[in-house]
C-alpha positions as CSV (number, residue, x, y, z in Angstrom):
1,M,-16.9,-3.9,-59.0
2,N,-15.3,-7.2,-58.5
3,K,-15.8,-9.1,-54.6
4,N,-12.2,-9.2,-54.3
5,M,-12.5,-5.6,-54.9
6,L,-15.2,-4.9,-52.8
7,C,-13.6,-6.5,-50.1
8,A,-10.4,-5.2,-50.4
9,L,-12.9,-1.7,-49.8
10,V,-14.3,-3.0,-47.1
11,V,-10.9,-4.3,-45.2
12,V,-9.8,-0.7,-45.6
13,L,-12.6,1.0,-45.2
14,V,-12.8,-0.8,-41.4
15,S,-9.2,-0.3,-40.5
16,L,-9.2,3.3,-41.5
17,F,-12.6,3.7,-39.3
18,A,-10.5,1.7,-36.8
19,F,-7.1,3.7,-36.9
20,S,-9.4,7.1,-36.6
21,A,-11.5,6.1,-33.5
22,L,-8.1,5.2,-32.0
23,C,-6.9,8.6,-32.7
24,A,-10.2,10.1,-31.7
25,E,-9.5,8.5,-28.2
26,S,-5.6,9.3,-27.6
27,P,-5.5,12.1,-25.1
28,E,-1.6,13.0,-26.3
29,S,-1.6,17.1,-27.1
30,K,-5.1,17.8,-26.4
31,T,-6.0,20.5,-23.2
32,F,-7.0,18.7,-20.3
33,F,-7.3,19.3,-16.3
34,T,-6.4,17.5,-13.2
35,K,-9.1,16.3,-11.2
36,V,-6.6,15.5,-8.1
37,N,-4.3,17.3,-6.3
38,I,-1.1,16.2,-7.4
39,W,1.5,15.9,-5.1
40,Y,5.4,16.0,-6.5
41,E,9.4,15.8,-5.0
42,R,10.4,16.3,-8.6
43,P,7.5,16.8,-11.6
44,I,9.6,14.7,-14.0
45,K,9.2,11.5,-11.3
46,I,6.1,10.9,-9.9
47,L,5.3,7.8,-8.5
48,S,1.4,6.8,-9.3
49,T,2.0,5.3,-5.6
50,N,1.0,8.8,-4.3
51,Y,3.0,9.7,-1.7
52,H,1.6,13.1,0.3
53,R,5.0,15.2,0.1
54,G,6.5,18.3,-1.2
55,A,4.6,20.2,-3.3
56,I,1.5,20.3,-4.7
57,L,0.2,20.9,-8.4
58,P,-3.7,21.7,-7.5
59,V,-6.7,20.7,-8.7
60,G,-8.0,22.4,-12.0
61,S,-4.5,23.2,-13.4
62,K,-4.8,23.4,-17.2
63,V,-2.4,20.4,-18.9
64,M,-1.0,19.7,-22.5
65,I,-1.0,15.7,-22.4
66,I,2.8,15.0,-24.2
67,S,2.5,10.9,-23.9
68,L,0.7,8.9,-22.9
69,G,2.4,4.8,-22.3
70,D,5.0,3.2,-21.9
71,G,4.1,3.0,-18.6
72,K,4.8,6.9,-18.1
73,I,1.8,9.9,-18.7
74,R,4.0,13.4,-19.3
75,F,2.6,16.9,-19.8
76,N,3.0,20.3,-19.4
77,E,1.5,22.8,-16.7
78,E,0.1,25.4,-18.7
79,K,1.3,28.3,-16.5
80,T,4.5,27.9,-15.2
81,Q,5.9,25.3,-19.1
82,T,6.4,22.6,-16.2
83,L,7.2,18.9,-17.4
84,F,5.4,16.7,-15.0
85,T,5.7,12.5,-15.4
86,I,3.7,9.7,-13.7
87,Y,5.2,6.4,-13.6
88,H,2.3,3.8,-14.1
89,V,2.6,1.4,-10.6
90,P,0.5,-1.2,-11.6
91,K,0.9,-3.0,-8.0
92,Y,-0.1,0.0,-6.4
93,T,-3.1,1.5,-8.8
94,N,-4.1,-2.2,-9.8
95,V,-6.3,-0.2,-12.6
96,S,-5.0,0.0,-16.5
97,I,-2.8,3.1,-17.5
98,R,-5.5,4.7,-19.3
99,A,-7.7,4.4,-16.1
100,L,-4.9,6.0,-14.6
101,F,-5.2,8.6,-17.0
102,D,-8.8,9.2,-16.3
103,R,-8.0,9.2,-12.2
104,Y,-5.8,12.1,-12.8
105,F,-7.5,14.6,-15.4
106,S,-11.1,15.3,-16.9
107,E,-11.5,17.7,-20.3
108,T,-13.6,19.4,-18.5
109,D,-12.7,21.6,-15.3
110,P,-13.4,20.6,-11.8
111,M,-13.6,24.0,-10.4
112,A,-15.4,25.6,-13.4
113,K,-18.4,27.3,-11.7
114,D,-20.9,24.1,-12.5
115,G,-17.8,21.8,-11.8
116,P,-18.0,18.9,-9.5
117,F,-15.4,20.7,-7.2
118,H,-18.9,23.4,-6.3
119,K,-21.3,20.4,-5.5
120,F,-18.6,20.3,-1.6
121,T,-19.1,22.3,1.6
122,K,-17.1,25.4,2.2
123,M,-15.2,23.1,5.1
124,E,-14.2,20.3,1.6
125,Q,-13.3,23.0,-0.7
126,E,-10.8,24.7,1.9
127,N,-9.4,21.8,2.6
128,I,-9.0,20.5,-0.4
129,K,-7.3,23.8,-2.0
130,K,-5.0,23.2,0.7
131,G,-4.3,20.1,-0.1
132,T,-5.7,18.4,3.4
133,I,-8.0,16.4,4.8
134,A,-10.8,16.3,7.6
135,V,-13.3,14.4,9.4
136,G,-16.8,15.0,8.0
137,M,-15.5,15.1,4.3
138,S,-16.9,12.5,2.1
139,K,-15.1,10.4,0.1
140,D,-15.4,12.5,-3.4
141,A,-14.2,14.9,-1.6
142,V,-11.1,12.9,-0.1
143,L,-10.5,11.7,-3.4
144,M,-10.4,15.1,-5.4
145,A,-7.7,16.9,-1.7
146,Y,-5.8,13.6,-2.3
147,G,-6.0,11.4,-5.2
148,Y,-6.3,8.1,-5.0
149,P,-5.2,5.7,-2.0
150,P,-2.4,3.1,-3.7
151,T,-4.3,-0.3,-3.6
152,H,-2.5,-3.0,-1.2
153,R,-3.4,-0.3,1.3
154,T,-7.2,0.0,-0.2
155,P,-8.2,-2.7,-2.5
156,S,-11.3,-0.9,-2.9
157,I,-12.7,3.0,-3.2
158,K,-16.2,1.2,-1.3
159,S,-14.6,0.1,1.7
160,D,-14.7,2.3,5.3
161,S,-11.0,2.5,5.8
162,W,-8.6,4.0,3.5
163,G,-4.8,4.2,4.0
164,Y,-2.2,6.7,2.5
165,W,1.8,7.7,2.3
166,L,2.9,10.5,4.0
167,D,6.0,10.2,3.3
168,R,7.5,7.0,4.7
169,K,4.6,7.5,7.4
170,S,0.9,6.5,6.6
171,I,-2.2,7.4,7.7
172,N,-5.1,5.5,7.7
173,L,-9.3,7.5,7.2
174,D,-12.1,5.7,8.7
175,F,-15.6,6.6,6.9
176,R,-19.1,6.3,8.5
177,D,-22.0,7.1,6.6
178,G,-19.5,8.2,3.3
179,K,-17.8,10.8,5.4
180,I,-14.4,10.6,7.4
181,S,-15.0,9.6,11.0
182,N,-11.9,9.2,12.6
183,I,-7.8,9.8,11.0
184,R,-5.6,7.6,12.5
185,N,-1.1,7.9,12.0
């Protein structure tokens, strides 16, 4: 084999490897589980701002990812076959669409026997299932129950003060030692 053919073969193999790695990372047409409760008024238009109003798609819901891109995450919930679309609003998330996807979805069921849901106290588990929060809940339990707070209200979840939107009103959480110490409206 001459040098030019060898170079061409190397380019083809590298390209195929890169393409296969890209395809392997794509979540499209794969089954995932919701990692957090997802609020929605209309399943076809959920803003990543994370408004807490309407119905809840509960943590641990089995979904099929339809597409990830163009500023949207489209998926079907398995039980009802409802189509959902999360619209990425970068100024309220401050993360890439792939990082947003990773906040919402997991390849493993968080509600499974060995899943992260079972590390929480009974009080935290009850609140997560209801989509509510209470004094004494850990930051991880709040994330599962309420999702991530918008970054314009909470630039970092390492902060001891988080803000969420409840319709047109807001709610602020104060943490001490990693647990909610105060809830302010």
